[in-house]
N, C-alpha and C positions, 0 to 999 in steps of 0.2 A: 313439878313446875321449876324447882330450883336446879335440877339436873339439866333441864333444857336450856335454862339461862346460862349455866356454866359452860355448856357446849358452845352456845353462840358466842360467849365471851372468849372462849378458847380459840374458836375459828377466827374471830376478829383479831385476837392477839397474833395468831399465826400469820394472818394476811398482812398485818402491820410489820411483822419481822421480815417477811419475804420482800426483797427488793423488787420494785416494779420493773418489768422488762423495758428496755430502752428502744427507741425507734431504730437506732443503729443495729441493735441485735436482731430485730425483726427483719430488717433489710438484708442482713447477712444470711439469716435462715431462709428467706424467700429466694435469694440468689442460689443458695445451695439446693433448695427444693426444685428450682427451675431446671437445674442441671439433670435432674432425675426424670423429668417429664419427657416421654418418648415423642419424637417429632416436634418438639417445641420450636416455634419459629415466629418471627415478627414479620408480617407481610406488609409491604408498602400499600397505602390506601388504594392505589389504582389496581394492584394485583388482587387485593381482597375483593374489591368491587367486581372485578372481571370474573371471578370464580363463584361469586355468591349465588347467582341464579341456578347454576348446575348443581351446586352443593345443597340447594334447597328443594330438590325434587321431592315429591310426595312420597312418604314411606311405603304406601301401597304400590306405587309405581316402581320404586327401587326393589321391593320384594318380588314383584312380578318379573322384573328383569333378571333377578337372580335365579328365579325358577326357570326362565327361558334359557338361561345359560346351561342349566342342568339338563334341560330337555333336548338340546341340540348340540352335537359335537362341532358343527360348523360355527355356531355362535361362540362356543367355548374357545375354539381355536382363534377366532378373530379378536375376541375380547382379551384373551390371554389371562383370565382370572377364573379360578374355580368357584363354584357356588359356595363351597365351604369357606374359602378364603374371604369372599365378600360378605357372607353371613357373619363370620367372626369379626370382620371390620365394622359391620353394622352394629353388632353388640358392643364392641369396644367404644365406638362413637357415642352410643347411648349411655354407657357407663361414665365416659368423660364429660358428658353434658351435666351430670350431677356435680362434678368438680367445678364446671363453669358457674353453675347456680350458687354453689357455696362461696366461690371467689367473688362473685358479684355481691352477695350478701355481706361478705367480709369487707369489701371495698366500701359499701354503703355504710357499714358500721364505723369504719375508720374515718370516713368522710364526715359523718355526723358527729363523731367524737371531736374531731378537729374543729368543726364549725362551732361546737359548744365551747371549746377552749377559746377560739377567736372572739366569740360573743362575750365571754367573761372578761377578756382583755379589753375589748371595746367598751364595755360597760364601765370598767375601772378607769379607762382613759377619758371617757366623757365626764365621769364624775370628777376626776382630777382636774380636767380643764375648767369645769364649772366652778369648782372650789378655788382653784388657782386664780381665776379671773376676779373673784371676790377678794381674795387675800392680797393681791398685788396693789389694791387701793391703799393699803397701809404701808408705810415706809419700812417697817420691820420685816416685810416679806418681799422686799425688792429683789432678792436673789431669784425669785420666780419669774421676773420680767422676761428674760431671754427665752425661758421655756414656754411661757404663755405666747410669746411672739411666734415661735416655731409652730406651736399647736394651732394658733389662729390662722397661720398661713396654710397649714396642711389640713385644716378642718373642712370636711365636705358636707357637714351638717349645718343647719342654721341658714344664715343668709347666703345668697348665691354670690359667687365670686365672678366678676366680669373678667373675661379673658382680654388681654391687650389686643385692641383692634388695630389692624393695619390701615394706614390711610388709603382710602379708596380713590383711585384715579378714575376719572370718567373714561368710558370706552370711547375710542375715536369714532367720530361720526363719519360715515362713509360720504365721500364727496361724489355728488352726482356727475356721472359721465355723460357729456352731450352726445346724443345720437347723431350720427352723420348719415345723410341719405346717399345712396349709391345710384 
């Protein structure tokens, strides 16, 4: 039992000594990794939407088409791609879909971690606001007054803030046009 505890303490000490990776270092690594991804591209939304339907053909349909290319020299010459080439590209696309899944999971994890950070900040800010509102009632804490004023103005919790209303001018009433008989 004591050796297990020593290992856990050793691991905790090692983790405490290792500097945490910085967001800037991760961005640098991601940009370097991006350079290594074959055919990496950012498509405009319109282009992505326009190719989506054809890119989503059923796998059985795509496999049958690949088989048809192999069965007919005429189809092979018109398509200009060999069955082996298309089969290899199909397998490559399937392998890269695993990368897509991992990147989505990574993005979700980073998003959740940042949401948690923002929640801690918000909790501390709301506690600070509540405490500061109470403290400014005493003259010895008057230095907090400008901070409370800024927090009160920016606070989106609690009472609703009315937006400044613009004076409404009544819409002009249409003047009836007399009808003339011809």
